[in-house]
N, C-alpha and C positions, 0 to 999 in steps of 0.2 A: 784363196785365204783372206780371213777377215781379221783385221787388226784393230777393229773398235772395240771399246769396252762397253759391257752392258752399263745399263742404268745403274743397277745394284752395285757394279763395282765402280762406277764414277761417284756414286754416293758414299761408298766408302773412303774411297781415295780424298776426297771433298773434306769428309768428316774428319779425318785422321790429320790431314794437312793443316786443317784450323786448329785442332788441337796442339800439334805439333809447333806451329808457329806462335801460338797464344800463350801456352803454358809451358812449354819444355824449352823453346828456344831462349826466353830470357834468363833461364836458369842453367843453360848449357855450361857455361865458363864456371860458375859455381860449383856444379857438379862434378866436373873434372878436377878442378883446383883442389876442393875438399876432400875428394874420391870417398864420396859419401853416396851410398844407394838412395835414390829418392823415393821412399816408401808411399810419400803421399801421391805423387805422380802415378805410381802403379795402381794405387786405390781409385784414381779416376779414372784410368784405362779401364780397371774392371767394372766400373759403373758404367762406361761407355760400351761395353760388350767387346772390346778389343781383345781381350785374352781368350774369348771363345768364337773369334770369327770363323776358323774352319771345321768346327764340330757341329754334329746334329743338334737342332733344337731340343730334342729328347733329353740330351745331356747337359743342357744349359748354354749350348753354343747359340751362333747365329745362323748357323746352318749355310753359309757362305762358302766359297770355292778357294783353292789354293792360291789362285791368281788375287783375290780380293785379299788375302792375307799377306801376300807378297807386296801388293801395294802400300798395304799399312807399314810394313818393315821399312820399305823404302822411304816413305814420307817421315817416319820416325828417325831413321838414321840419316837422312838428310840435313836434320838439326844438331843431332846429338848420338855419336856412336854408341856411348855407354849405355843409354836408355833402349837404343835400337838393338844392341847386342843381348841385355837382359831380357827385352820383350821376345825377340826371337828364340831364344834359349826355353824361355817360359812356355811357349806354344809348343815348339818343336821337338824339344828334347824332353821337358817335364811332363807335358801332357799327352803329346801324341803317342808314346809307346802304350799307353793305358789303353787309348782309343783303339789302336791296331791289335792290340794283344791280350788286353785285360779280358776278364769274366764280366759278366753283366753286374754281378754284386760290386766288383772292382771300380766298374765304371760309375756305378752310383754313388760309392764312398768316396772315391778319389776324383774321376775326371768331372763330375758336375761342381764340384767347388772350384776347381781349377778353371774350368770353362768360364764359370760366373764372375772368376776374378776375385774369388773369396780367399784363396790360397795360391802358394807357388809351390813347385816341385822343381827337383834337380836331377840330372841325369849323371850317376857317378860312374864312368867308364875309365878315364885316365888315370893311370898310378905312375908313380916314380920311375918304375922299369916298363910300362906299357902305354907309351904314347901312339906313335903310328903303327907300332905293332900290338894292335888291340888284343890279339891273341895270346900274347904273354902276361895276360893277367893273374896275378898272384894272390889276390883276395880269395878266400874260400870260404864255403858255407857248408858245414857239415850237419848231416840230419841226426836229430837227437829226439826220439819220441815223436812228437808231434811238431817240433819246432826246426828250425834252421840255426846254428850258432855260426856267426859271421865274424871272421877277423881278416883285417887287411887295412889298407891305407889308399886313398885316392886323392889326387890334386889335380889344381887348376880347374875346380867344378864351380861352373856358373850358378849364382843366386843360392848356393847351399846355404849360407849364412842366414837366409831369409826364408827357406823352404820349410813348409810343414811336413812334408816327407820326401825320401829320396829314392830313387830307383838304382839300385845297386848292383852291378854284374859280379860274380863271383863264381870259381870253380866249386861245382857241384859232383864231381865224379869223372870218369873216363867214359869216351865213345866207343864205338865198336872197333876203331883201330889202336886203341889204347891211348889217345891223345886227352889231354884234359878238355873236358866238356863244362861250358860257361852257360849258366842261367842268370835270369834278371829277377831280382827280388825286391819287393816294396818294403821299405823300411821308414817307419814314422821317425822324424827328426829328434824327437824327444826321448828315444828309445834308451834304455839305461846302456852304456858302453861306449856310446856314440861322443865323440869330440869334434867340434866344427870350429876351425879357426880362420879367419880372414886377414891374414897379416901380410899378405904380397904387396910389395910396392911396386906397382907397375908402370911401364911406359906410357900406354895409353888405355882408352876404355877405362878411366880409373873409377867412374862412377857405377861400374857394373859389378855387382860382388863376384869375388872369386876367393874360393875358399880350399881348404885342405880338410880332409875327413878321415879321421882314425877310428876305425871299429873294432873294439876290443870285447870279445865274447859277447857281441851283441846278438839277443835272442828273439826271432819273431816266428810267428806260426807259420806252418807249410801252406796255408792258404794266401799266403802274401806272394807265393811264387807268381810271376807275370807269365802268363803263356805256358807254354810245355816245358819241363825240364830239359835242360842240356841244348836248348835251341837259342839261347842267349846271343849267341856268335851272330846268327842270320838275323835276329832281331835288331841287333844293334846297327848291323851295316843296312837294313831297311829305314831304320829311324835316321841314320847319316845321309841317305840320299834323299829324303826328304828335307832334314835339315839343311843340306847344301843349297837347296832353292831358296831358303830365308836369309842365309848368309851372304848369298850371290845378291839378293835384293838389297840387304844391308850395304853391301859394297856398292850398289848402284845408288842407293842414297847417298852416301859420302862423295861419291864421283860427281853426282849432281849437284850437291851442295858446293864442293870445291869449285865446279864450273861456274855456279850462280855467283858466288863471291868474287871469282877473279874476273867475270865479264863485268859485275858492278863496278868494281875496282879500277878496271881498265878504262872504263868510259869516263870516271871522274878523276881519274890521276892524270896531271898534265906534266908534262916534259918537253922542252924546246917550244913551248907555246901553243902545245896542242894535246889532246886527250893521247895516253899511251896506246889505245884501241885502234888508232889510226896508223900505227906503225905495223909492218908486214911481219916483223919478227914475233909481234904479241898476237897479231890476226892469226898467224900458223898455229901457234899454240892453243888458242881458244878454238879453231876450227878441228884441230886434233882432238882436242878434249870434248867436244861436242860429239864429234863422229863415234868416239869411242863409248860415250855413255849410251848414244842410241843403239849401238851395236850390242852393247851389254843388256840393255832394257829388251830387245827382242830375244836374246837368249833366256833370260830369266822367264820373260812371259810364255816362251816356247816349252821350256821345262815345266812351267806350273800348268800349262794347258794340257801336256801330255799326261801329267800326274791326274789331273782332274777327269780326263777321259779314260783312266784306267788303261793306259798304253805304257809301255816300258819307257823309262824317263831317267835311268840310272846315268847312262852316257851323258845326256844333255844336262842333267843336274851337275855332273862335273865340268862339263863346258862351261855352264854358267858361273858356277863358283868360281873356277880359275880366272875364267876372263874378267869376271865384274871386280872381284877383289883384287886383282893386278891393276885393273883400269883405275880402281879407288886409289890406289897408292901413288900411280902415274899421276893422276889428275891433281890430288892433294899436292905432289910435290912441284908439278907446274903452276899451281895456284901461288904456292910460296914464291916461286920464281917473279911471277908477275908482279907480285906485292913488293918484291924485293926486300929492303930490310924490314918494312912493316910487317911482313910476312913471317918474320921470325918473333914477332911479339904476340903474346897470348890473347890480347884484346881483338885482334882481326881474325882468329878462330881457325885459319887455315893450318896453323902448324898442329893443331889438335887433329884436325882431320888425317894429317899425315900419320900421327902417333897412333890413333884409332885404326887406320887402314891397316897397319902393319900385321895387328892380330890376324886380320881376315885371312892373311895368307897362310897362317899357321893353325888356327882353329878350324875344327870340323873336317879335318884331312889336310895336310899341307898341300902347297902348289905342286910339290912333288909326287904326292900321294894321287893328286887329281889327275896328272898326267900318266901315271901307272894305270888307274882306273880305264882312262881313254884309251890307251895302248893295249890294253887287255880286249876291251870292247872291239877293237880293230883285228884282234886275233893274233896279236904278239906274244 
């Protein structure tokens, strides 16, 4: 086994770390407090090529691998969960489905500007009555001549308020068993009949745009169908498998950031005449935090490696997503404990890490869903 990162991967990690520390970190508290999506930061990320890391150069990407992308997500998440989540969603949910399933024409029209960082896209899957039960989709797309007419509602959709177009899942008919068949359709965000509102007042990841989408007789041409008709369910399962690696990487970043801040504070904070890092109670907390970060990192990297080598990775993606996100929450909680009363204060930032980490145990498949995925892989 070779755990060394390649020169290219190390270059990506170094570049993103510097950008995160110099550009994102100084504004992380402001982004959270004002709950405002940092458009200018994403413009800079686009210029650096970060939004196209895992896509081929022929589509405007960097031609790098999944592991490089995971390293980028981790470094951004280490300083700002909001920016990390929007970045992960832009690549894994907004652009990846077009790369996986789109026609050549769709890739040129939609993937290229996304990979170049000239636009954002959103993945409209979740509905008020279809969360973990994505098969319970109620949005419909009815054929009318050369068009689809779409009606329905989507909720909790990341980046939708700033997206140029949406990928929407909708019922397009029945399968051979008489069950609802779901398709994915590309819908420009400025199409008549679409209402997008970002009015959620969230606990965490407050600077990541989260929107509700209402589609009222939205008409798009049939050529906007993504991949094959009635294959939407399998498409989003595949998309979510890859997305789980990026959310795991985001959890890893938050866990690492929590450890970094807790360790730094423990070395500086003095009680009873010496740094609290000299007390065994604090040392044990830090040791556990460091161990879990490293275990999570190994799992994230393995899942990414499997994907890059065209090997089955669904189970490992679920392992990584489950363990890294729960580690993020535990580490943030311990970081607050180590900071004591100061940890409860916004300026020390660890309280934000806890609020941001919580969403990661819910989005892209809850922790309970990850355990179901793993159990099924075990043959249960």
